[in-house]
C-alpha angles and dihedrals in degrees: 000000000000121000089248092057090051092048091049090055092051091052092046093053096043100034107021095160094052091045092052094046087052093052091049096050090049091049091055089046090050092067098046117106115264093240093066095088133061129347089022096047101133101273105150096210093056106123094195091060093047091053094043099039096103096044093044091051089054092045093051092046091053100042102031106015091238105166130188094022094228095065093066090205111135092200094168090063091055090061101032099052097052088044090056091047089055090060093056 
């Protein structure tokens, strides 16, 4: 087992609430579109985001089902991922 795995077991045993809180936060982050972070972090003066706004909206619609773009809910991922796990 890797060192990180051993460390995570130690944290789970000694601080279970913090560990579970971290796992839940990361699970929520996992389903966010990849364009939510830097450099597309919501700055209104970001010229890259202004240029790429329409292509990113189409990209997020096709890959995550995020529509309209302001909701930031990738509903398609919630269905596709469990379906793919079922094929394992």
